[in-house]
DSSP file (Angstrom, degrees, kcal/mol; ACC not computed):
  #  RESIDUE AA STRUCTURE BP1 BP2  ACC     N-H-->O    O-->H-N    N-H-->O    O-->H-N    TCO  KAPPA ALPHA  PHI   PSI    X-CA   Y-CA   Z-CA
    1    1 A M              0   0    0      0, 0.0     2,-0.0     0, 0.0     0, 0.0   0.000 360.0 360.0 360.0 136.9  -10.1  -67.8   80.6
    2    2 A T     >  -     0   0    0      1,-0.1     4,-2.4     4,-0.0     5,-0.2  -0.286 360.0-114.6 -72.8 160.5  -10.7  -69.5   84.0
    3    3 A S  H  > S+     0   0    0      1,-0.2     4,-2.2     2,-0.2     5,-0.1   0.818 117.7  57.5 -64.8 -28.9  -14.1  -70.9   85.0
    4    4 A N  H  > S+     0   0    0      2,-0.2     4,-2.1     1,-0.2    -1,-0.2   0.931 108.3  44.6 -65.7 -45.4  -14.2  -68.3   87.7
    5    5 A A  H  > S+     0   0    0      1,-0.2     4,-2.4     2,-0.2    -2,-0.2   0.894 112.5  52.1 -66.3 -39.3  -13.8  -65.5   85.3
    6    6 A E  H  X S+     0   0    0     -4,-2.4     4,-2.5     1,-0.2    -1,-0.2   0.902 109.1  50.5 -62.8 -40.7  -16.3  -67.0   82.9
    7    7 A A  H  X S+     0   0    0     -4,-2.2     4,-2.3     2,-0.2    -1,-0.2   0.893 109.9  50.2 -64.0 -39.8  -18.8  -67.3   85.8
    8    8 A A  H  X S+     0   0    0     -4,-2.1     4,-2.3     2,-0.2    -2,-0.2   0.906 111.1  48.6 -65.7 -40.8  -18.2  -63.6   86.7
    9    9 A L  H  X S+     0   0    0     -4,-2.4     4,-2.6     2,-0.2    -2,-0.2   0.901 111.0  50.4 -65.3 -40.7  -18.8  -62.6   83.1
   10   10 A R  H  X S+     0   0    0     -4,-2.5     4,-2.3     2,-0.2    -2,-0.2   0.909 110.7  49.6 -63.2 -41.2  -22.0  -64.7   82.9
   11   11 A A  H  X S+     0   0    0     -4,-2.3     4,-2.1     2,-0.2    -2,-0.2   0.913 111.8  48.0 -64.6 -42.1  -23.3  -63.1   86.1
   12   12 A A  H  X S+     0   0    0     -4,-2.3     4,-2.2     1,-0.2    -2,-0.2   0.897 111.7  50.5 -65.3 -39.9  -22.5  -59.6   84.7
   13   13 A D  H  X S+     0   0    0     -4,-2.6     4,-2.5     2,-0.2    -2,-0.2   0.896 109.1  51.5 -64.2 -39.8  -24.3  -60.4   81.4
   14   14 A E  H  X S+     0   0    0     -4,-2.3     4,-2.4     2,-0.2    -2,-0.2   0.910 109.8  49.0 -64.1 -42.2  -27.3  -61.7   83.3
   15   15 A I  H  X S+     0   0    0     -4,-2.1     4,-2.4     2,-0.2    -1,-0.2   0.907 111.1  50.8 -62.9 -41.4  -27.5  -58.5   85.3
   16   16 A K  H  X S+     0   0    0     -4,-2.2     4,-2.5     2,-0.2    -2,-0.2   0.920 110.6  48.7 -63.0 -43.8  -27.2  -56.5   82.1
   17   17 A R  H  X S+     0   0    0     -4,-2.5     4,-2.5     2,-0.2    -2,-0.2   0.906 111.6  49.5 -62.5 -42.1  -30.0  -58.5   80.5
   18   18 A E  H  X S+     0   0    0     -4,-2.4     4,-2.1     2,-0.2    -1,-0.2   0.911 111.7  48.5 -63.2 -42.5  -32.3  -58.0   83.5
   19   19 A R  H  X S+     0   0    0     -4,-2.4     4,-2.1     2,-0.2    -2,-0.2   0.913 112.3  48.6 -64.1 -43.8  -31.6  -54.2   83.6
   20   20 A L  H  X S+     0   0    0     -4,-2.5     4,-2.5     1,-0.2     5,-0.2   0.902 110.3  51.3 -63.7 -42.2  -32.3  -54.0   79.8
   21   21 A A  H  X S+     0   0    0     -4,-2.5     4,-2.4     1,-0.2    -1,-0.2   0.900 109.8  49.9 -62.5 -40.8  -35.6  -56.0   80.2
   22   22 A A  H  X S+     0   0    0     -4,-2.1     4,-1.5     2,-0.2    -1,-0.2   0.905 111.0  49.1 -64.8 -41.7  -36.7  -53.7   83.0
   23   23 A L  H  <>S+     0   0    0     -4,-2.1     5,-2.4     2,-0.2     4,-0.2   0.927 113.2  46.2 -62.9 -45.4  -36.0  -50.6   81.0
   24   24 A E  H ><5S+     0   0    0     -4,-2.5     3,-1.5     1,-0.2    -2,-0.2   0.886 108.9  55.4 -66.2 -38.2  -37.9  -51.9   77.9
   25   25 A K  H 3<5S+     0   0    0     -4,-2.4    -1,-0.2     1,-0.3    -2,-0.2   0.846 106.3  52.0 -61.9 -33.3  -40.8  -53.0   80.1
   26   26 A S  T 3<5S-     0   0    0     -4,-1.5    -1,-0.3    -5,-0.2    -2,-0.2   0.441 128.3 -98.1 -84.2   0.9  -41.1  -49.4   81.4
   27   27 A G  T < 5S+     0   0    0     -3,-1.5     2,-1.8    -4,-0.2    -3,-0.2   0.393  87.0 126.1 101.8  -3.2  -41.1  -48.0   77.8
   28   28 A L      < +     0   0    0     -5,-2.4    -3,-0.1    -6,-0.2    -1,-0.1  -0.467  38.3 161.2 -87.6  67.1  -37.5  -47.1   77.4
   29   29 A T     >  -     0   0    0     -2,-1.8     4,-2.2    -5,-0.2     5,-0.2  -0.343  55.2-108.6 -81.6 166.6  -37.0  -49.1   74.3
   30   30 A F  H  > S+     0   0    0      1,-0.2     4,-2.3     2,-0.2     5,-0.2   0.891 121.2  53.0 -61.5 -40.1  -34.2  -48.5   71.8
   31   31 A E  H  > S+     0   0    0      2,-0.2     4,-2.3     1,-0.2    -1,-0.2   0.898 107.7  50.8 -63.4 -41.2  -36.7  -47.1   69.3
   32   32 A Y  H  > S+     0   0    0      1,-0.2     4,-2.2     2,-0.2    -2,-0.2   0.927 110.9  48.5 -61.1 -45.7  -38.0  -44.6   71.9
   33   33 A L  H  X S+     0   0    0     -4,-2.2     4,-2.5     1,-0.2    -2,-0.2   0.881 109.8  52.1 -64.6 -38.1  -34.5  -43.5   72.7
   34   34 A I  H  X S+     0   0    0     -4,-2.3     4,-2.6     2,-0.2    -1,-0.2   0.925 108.5  51.4 -62.3 -44.1  -33.7  -43.1   69.0
   35   35 A D  H  X S+     0   0    0     -4,-2.3     4,-1.6     1,-0.2    -2,-0.2   0.921 112.2  45.6 -59.6 -45.0  -36.8  -40.9   68.5
   36   36 A K  H  X S+     0   0    0     -4,-2.2     4,-1.9     1,-0.2    -1,-0.2   0.893 111.4  53.1 -65.2 -39.6  -35.7  -38.7   71.4
   37   37 A L  H  X S+     0   0    0     -4,-2.5     4,-1.6     1,-0.2    -2,-0.2   0.899 105.3  54.0 -63.4 -41.0  -32.2  -38.5   70.1
   38   38 A K  H  X S+     0   0    0     -4,-2.6     4,-0.5     1,-0.2    -1,-0.2   0.900 107.8  51.0 -60.5 -39.9  -33.4  -37.3   66.7
   39   39 A G  H >< S+     0   0    0     -4,-1.6     3,-1.1     1,-0.2    -1,-0.2   0.886 107.2  53.3 -63.5 -38.6  -35.3  -34.5   68.4
   40   40 A E  H >< S+     0   0    0     -4,-1.9     3,-1.5     1,-0.3    -1,-0.2   0.797  98.3  64.0 -68.3 -27.6  -32.2  -33.5   70.3
   41   41 A L  H 3< S+     0   0    0     -4,-1.6    -1,-0.3     1,-0.3    -2,-0.2   0.711 110.3  39.4 -68.2 -18.1  -30.2  -33.3   67.0
   42   42 A D  T << S+     0   0    0     -3,-1.1    -1,-0.3    -4,-0.5    -2,-0.2   0.043  89.7 157.8-113.0  22.9  -32.6  -30.4   66.0
   43   43 A A    <   -     0   0    0     -3,-1.5    20,-2.0    20,-0.2     2,-0.3  -0.143  17.8-174.5 -59.2 140.4  -32.8  -28.8   69.4
   44   44 A Q  E     -A   62   0A   0     18,-0.3     2,-0.3    22,-0.0    18,-0.2  -0.894   6.4-158.8-124.9 157.3  -33.8  -25.2   69.8
   45   45 A E  E     -A   61   0A   0     16,-2.9    16,-3.1    -2,-0.3     2,-0.5  -0.975  18.0-122.5-135.5 154.5  -33.9  -22.9   72.8
   46   46 A T  E     -A   60   0A   0     -2,-0.3     2,-0.5    14,-0.2    14,-0.2  -0.846  18.7-158.1-100.9 127.0  -35.8  -19.7   73.5
   47   47 A K  E     -A   59   0A   0     12,-3.2    12,-2.4    -2,-0.5     2,-0.4  -0.886   9.6-152.4-101.8 131.9  -33.8  -16.6   74.4
   48   48 A F  E     -A   58   0A   0     -2,-0.5     2,-0.5    10,-0.2    10,-0.2  -0.861   2.8-156.8-107.0 138.3  -35.8  -13.9   76.3
   49   49 A F  E     -A   57   0A   0      8,-3.1     7,-3.1    -2,-0.4     8,-1.6  -0.948  16.1-175.4-114.8 130.7  -34.9  -10.3   76.1
   50   50 A Q  E     -A   55   0A   0     -2,-0.5     2,-0.4     5,-0.3     5,-0.2  -0.905  18.1-162.4-129.5 156.8  -36.0   -8.0   78.9
   51   51 A F  E >  S-A   54   0A   0      3,-2.6     3,-1.6    -2,-0.3    -2,-0.0  -0.979  81.7 -12.3-137.5 121.1  -35.9   -4.3   79.8
   52   52 A R  T 3  S-     0   0    0     -2,-0.4     3,-0.1     1,-0.3    -1,-0.1   0.885 131.3 -50.8  53.9  42.5  -36.4   -3.1   83.3
   53   53 A G  T 3  S+     0   0    0      1,-0.2     2,-0.4     0, 0.0    -1,-0.3   0.400 116.0 110.2  83.0  -3.6  -37.6   -6.5   84.4
   54   54 A Q  E <  S-A   51   0A   0     -3,-1.6    -3,-2.6     2,-0.0     2,-0.5  -0.895  71.4-122.4-109.2 133.4  -40.2   -7.0   81.7
   55   55 A V  E     +A   50   0A   0     -2,-0.4    -5,-0.3    -5,-0.2     3,-0.1  -0.602  34.7 171.2 -70.7 122.3  -39.8   -9.5   78.8
   56   56 A I  E     +     0   0A   0     -7,-3.1     2,-0.3    -2,-0.5    -6,-0.2   0.575  60.5   1.3-110.2 -14.3  -40.0   -7.4   75.7
   57   57 A D  E     -A   49   0A   0     -8,-1.6    -8,-3.1     2,-0.0    -1,-0.3  -0.985  54.5-159.8-164.8 160.2  -39.0  -10.0   73.1
   58   58 A Q  E     -A   48   0A   0     -2,-0.3     2,-0.4   -10,-0.2   -10,-0.2  -0.991   6.8-168.1-146.5 152.4  -38.1  -13.6   72.6
   59   59 A E  E     -A   47   0A   0    -12,-2.4   -12,-3.2    -2,-0.3     2,-0.5  -0.998  20.1-131.5-144.9 136.7  -36.3  -15.5   69.9
   60   60 A S  E     +A   46   0A   0     -2,-0.4     2,-0.3   -14,-0.2   -14,-0.2  -0.768  35.5 173.7 -87.4 127.2  -35.9  -19.2   69.1
   61   61 A V  E     -A   45   0A   0    -16,-3.1   -16,-2.9    -2,-0.5     2,-0.2  -0.871  39.5 -82.3-131.0 163.1  -32.2  -20.1   68.4
   62   62 A I  E     -A   44   0A   0     -2,-0.3     2,-1.2   -18,-0.2   -18,-0.3  -0.449  33.9-137.8 -66.3 133.6  -30.3  -23.3   67.8
   63   63 A D     >  +     0   0    0    -20,-2.0     4,-2.2     1,-0.2     5,-0.2  -0.738  27.0 177.9 -93.0  86.8  -29.3  -25.1   71.0
   64   64 A W  H  > S+     0   0    0     -2,-1.2     4,-2.6     1,-0.2     5,-0.2   0.847  73.5  55.6 -63.4 -36.9  -25.7  -26.0   70.0
   65   65 A Q  H  > S+     0   0    0      2,-0.2     4,-2.2     1,-0.2    -1,-0.2   0.932 110.8  43.8 -63.8 -46.5  -24.8  -27.6   73.3
   66   66 A T  H  > S+     0   0    0      1,-0.2     4,-2.4     2,-0.2    -1,-0.2   0.903 114.1  51.1 -65.4 -41.0  -27.7  -30.1   73.2
   67   67 A R  H  X S+     0   0    0     -4,-2.2     4,-2.5     2,-0.2    -2,-0.2   0.905 109.8  49.4 -63.1 -41.8  -27.1  -30.8   69.5
   68   68 A Q  H  X S+     0   0    0     -4,-2.6     4,-2.2     2,-0.2    -2,-0.2   0.926 112.1  47.5 -64.3 -44.5  -23.4  -31.5   70.1
   69   69 A K  H  X S+     0   0    0     -4,-2.2     4,-2.3     1,-0.2    -2,-0.2   0.909 112.9  49.5 -62.8 -41.7  -24.1  -33.9   73.0
   70   70 A A  H  X S+     0   0    0     -4,-2.4     4,-2.5   -30,-0.2    -2,-0.2   0.886 109.0  52.5 -65.0 -39.1  -26.8  -35.6   70.9
   71   71 A R  H  X S+     0   0    0     -4,-2.5     4,-2.1     2,-0.2    -1,-0.2   0.918 110.3  47.6 -63.3 -42.4  -24.4  -36.0   68.0
   72   72 A M  H  X S+     0   0    0     -4,-2.2     4,-2.1     2,-0.2    -2,-0.2   0.908 111.7  50.4 -64.3 -41.7  -21.8  -37.6   70.3
   73   73 A D  H  X S+     0   0    0     -4,-2.3     4,-2.5     2,-0.2    -2,-0.2   0.900 109.0  52.2 -61.9 -40.9  -24.5  -39.9   71.7
   74   74 A A  H  X S+     0   0    0     -4,-2.5     4,-2.1     1,-0.2    -2,-0.2   0.910 108.7  49.8 -62.8 -42.6  -25.5  -40.9   68.2
   75   75 A H  H  X>S+     0   0    0     -4,-2.1     5,-2.5     1,-0.2     4,-0.9   0.895 110.4  50.7 -63.6 -38.9  -22.0  -41.8   67.3
   76   76 A K  H ><5S+     0   0    0     -4,-2.1     3,-0.7     1,-0.2    -2,-0.2   0.927 109.9  49.7 -63.6 -44.5  -21.6  -43.9   70.4
   77   77 A L  H 3<5S+     0   0    0     -4,-2.5    -1,-0.2     1,-0.2    -2,-0.2   0.868 110.4  50.6 -62.8 -36.1  -24.8  -45.8   69.6
   78   78 A R  H 3<5S-     0   0    0     -4,-2.1    -1,-0.2    -5,-0.2    -2,-0.2   0.681 114.1-119.5 -74.0 -17.3  -23.6  -46.4   66.1
   79   79 A G  T <<5 +     0   0    0     -4,-0.9    -3,-0.2    -3,-0.7    -2,-0.1   0.724  68.9 138.9  84.6  22.5  -20.3  -47.7   67.4
   80   80 A D      < +     0   0    0     -5,-2.5    -4,-0.2    -6,-0.2    -5,-0.1   0.720  57.9  65.2 -73.6 -21.1  -18.3  -45.1   65.6
   81   81 A Y  S    S-     0   0    0     -6,-0.5     3,-0.1    -5,-0.1     2,-0.0  -0.754  96.9-102.6 -99.4 148.7  -16.0  -44.6   68.6
   82   82 A P        -     0   0    0      0, 0.0    -2,-0.1     0, 0.0    -1,-0.1  -0.368  49.8 -90.8 -65.4 150.6  -13.7  -47.3   69.9
   83   83 A A        -     0   0    0      1,-0.1     2,-0.3    -4,-0.1    -7,-0.0  -0.316  42.9-111.0 -61.3 141.3  -14.9  -49.1   73.0
   84   84 A E        -     0   0    0     -3,-0.1     2,-0.5     1,-0.0    -1,-0.1  -0.594  32.0-148.6 -74.6 132.6  -13.8  -47.5   76.3
   85   85 A R        -     0   0    0     -2,-0.3     2,-0.4    -3,-0.1    -1,-0.0  -0.879  15.2-175.5-107.0 134.2  -11.3  -49.8   78.0
   86   86 A K        -     0   0    0     -2,-0.5     2,-0.5     2,-0.0    -2,-0.0  -0.994  14.1-147.9-129.2 131.9  -11.1  -49.9   81.8
   87   87 A E        -     0   0    0     -2,-0.4     2,-0.5     2,-0.0    -2,-0.0  -0.839  15.7-168.5 -99.1 135.0   -8.6  -51.8   83.8
   88   88 A V        -     0   0    0     -2,-0.5     2,-0.8     2,-0.0    -2,-0.0  -0.983  13.7-153.9-127.2 127.3   -9.8  -53.1   87.1
   89   89 A D        +     0   0    0     -2,-0.5    -2,-0.0     1,-0.1     0, 0.0  -0.886  14.0 177.5 -98.9 111.9   -7.6  -54.6   89.8
   90   90 A I        -     0   0    0     -2,-0.8    -1,-0.1     0, 0.0    17,-0.1   0.332  48.0-113.2 -99.3   8.0   -9.7  -56.9   91.9
   91   91 A G  S    S+     0   0    0      1,-0.1    -2,-0.1     4,-0.0    12,-0.0   0.898  78.4 122.3  71.3  43.3   -6.8  -58.0   94.1
   92   92 A V    >   +     0   0    0      3,-0.1     3,-2.1     2,-0.0     2,-0.2   0.431  28.9 126.2-114.7  -1.1   -6.4  -61.7   93.1
   93   93 A K  T 3  S+     0   0    0      1,-0.3     3,-0.1     7,-0.0    -4,-0.0  -0.387  84.4   7.9 -62.7 126.4   -2.8  -61.7   91.9
   94   94 A G  T 3  S+     0   0    0      1,-0.3    -1,-0.3    -2,-0.2     2,-0.2   0.468  99.2 129.7  84.5   1.4   -0.9  -64.4   93.7
   95   95 A L    <   -     0   0    0     -3,-2.1    -1,-0.3     1,-0.1    -3,-0.1  -0.524  61.3-107.4 -87.7 157.0   -4.0  -65.9   95.4
   96   96 A S     >  -     0   0    0     -2,-0.2     4,-2.5    -3,-0.1     5,-0.2  -0.300  34.3-104.3 -72.5 164.9   -4.9  -69.6   95.4
   97   97 A D  H  > S+     0   0    0      1,-0.2     4,-2.5     2,-0.2     5,-0.1   0.887 123.3  51.6 -58.1 -39.7   -7.8  -70.8   93.3
   98   98 A E  H  > S+     0   0    0      2,-0.2     4,-2.2     1,-0.2    -1,-0.2   0.911 110.2  47.8 -65.1 -42.1  -10.0  -71.1   96.5
   99   99 A A  H  > S+     0   0    0      2,-0.2     4,-2.4     1,-0.2    -2,-0.2   0.879 111.3  51.2 -66.8 -37.2   -9.2  -67.6   97.5
  100  100 A I  H  X S+     0   0    0     -4,-2.5     4,-2.8     2,-0.2     5,-0.2   0.911 108.3  52.4 -65.1 -41.4  -10.0  -66.3   94.0
  101  101 A D  H  X S+     0   0    0     -4,-2.5     4,-2.3     2,-0.2    -2,-0.2   0.927 111.1  46.6 -58.8 -45.5  -13.3  -68.2   94.1
  102  102 A R  H  X S+     0   0    0     -4,-2.2     4,-2.2     2,-0.2    -2,-0.2   0.919 112.9  49.5 -62.8 -43.5  -14.2  -66.5   97.4
  103  103 A K  H  X S+     0   0    0     -4,-2.4     4,-2.4     1,-0.2    -2,-0.2   0.919 112.0  47.8 -62.7 -45.2  -13.1  -63.1   96.1
  104  104 A L  H  X S+     0   0    0     -4,-2.8     4,-2.8     2,-0.2     5,-0.2   0.890 110.0  52.7 -64.0 -39.4  -15.2  -63.5   92.9
  105  105 A E  H  X S+     0   0    0     -4,-2.3     4,-2.1    -5,-0.2    -1,-0.2   0.916 110.2  48.2 -62.0 -42.6  -18.2  -64.6   94.9
  106  106 A Q  H  X S+     0   0    0     -4,-2.2     4,-2.3     2,-0.2    -2,-0.2   0.920 113.0  48.0 -62.5 -44.0  -17.9  -61.5   97.1
  107  107 A L  H  X S+     0   0    0     -4,-2.4     4,-2.4     1,-0.2    -2,-0.2   0.903 111.3  49.7 -65.0 -41.4  -17.6  -59.3   94.0
  108  108 A M  H  X S+     0   0    0     -4,-2.8     4,-2.4     2,-0.2    -1,-0.2   0.885 110.6  50.8 -65.7 -38.0  -20.6  -60.9   92.3
  109  109 A T  H  X S+     0   0    0     -4,-2.1     4,-2.5    -5,-0.2    -2,-0.2   0.928 111.4  47.5 -64.4 -44.7  -22.7  -60.5   95.5
  110  110 A K  H  X S+     0   0    0     -4,-2.3     4,-2.2     2,-0.2    -2,-0.2   0.900 111.7  51.4 -62.0 -40.7  -21.7  -56.8   95.7
  111  111 A L  H  X S+     0   0    0     -4,-2.4     4,-0.8     2,-0.2    -2,-0.2   0.923 111.6  46.0 -63.6 -44.8  -22.5  -56.3   92.0
  112  112 A K  H >< S+     0   0    0     -4,-2.4     3,-0.6     1,-0.2     4,-0.3   0.906 112.5  51.0 -64.8 -41.3  -26.0  -57.9   92.3
  113  113 A E  H >< S+     0   0    0     -4,-2.5     3,-1.1     1,-0.2    -1,-0.2   0.875 106.9  53.8 -63.9 -37.1  -26.7  -55.9   95.5
  114  114 A S  H 3< S+     0   0    0     -4,-2.2    -1,-0.2     1,-0.2    -2,-0.2   0.709 108.3  51.2 -71.4 -17.9  -25.8  -52.6   93.7
  115  115 A N  T <<        0   0    0     -4,-0.8    -1,-0.2    -3,-0.6    -2,-0.2   0.368 360.0 360.0 -99.6   4.1  -28.2  -53.4   90.9
  116  116 A E    <         0   0    0     -3,-1.1    -1,-0.2    -4,-0.3    -2,-0.1   0.441 360.0 360.0 -94.9 360.0  -31.2  -54.1   93.2
């Protein structure tokens, strides 16, 4: 891996660490998210029954959609699914080292600006 690519990866890792620290500082810790996820795995919803515009009954039923989404999120957190791969063309093929350095610097600046 080139030093340019390594620098870009280090910059992306630093942004990720800063974002994670900000989330945890605001109370969105991993433990908090797990607790909320566990609640979603047992989600219920209330169905209301009405007649001529008046609610005459209500019933609590399983919220299958929320439970399914929570189950998928839990599997992702556990790492049960393969990592998603994304290919990105940053337009450096055939460029000189200096041009690649300039391109990476521009991309890192845009990445930092988008995270502020």
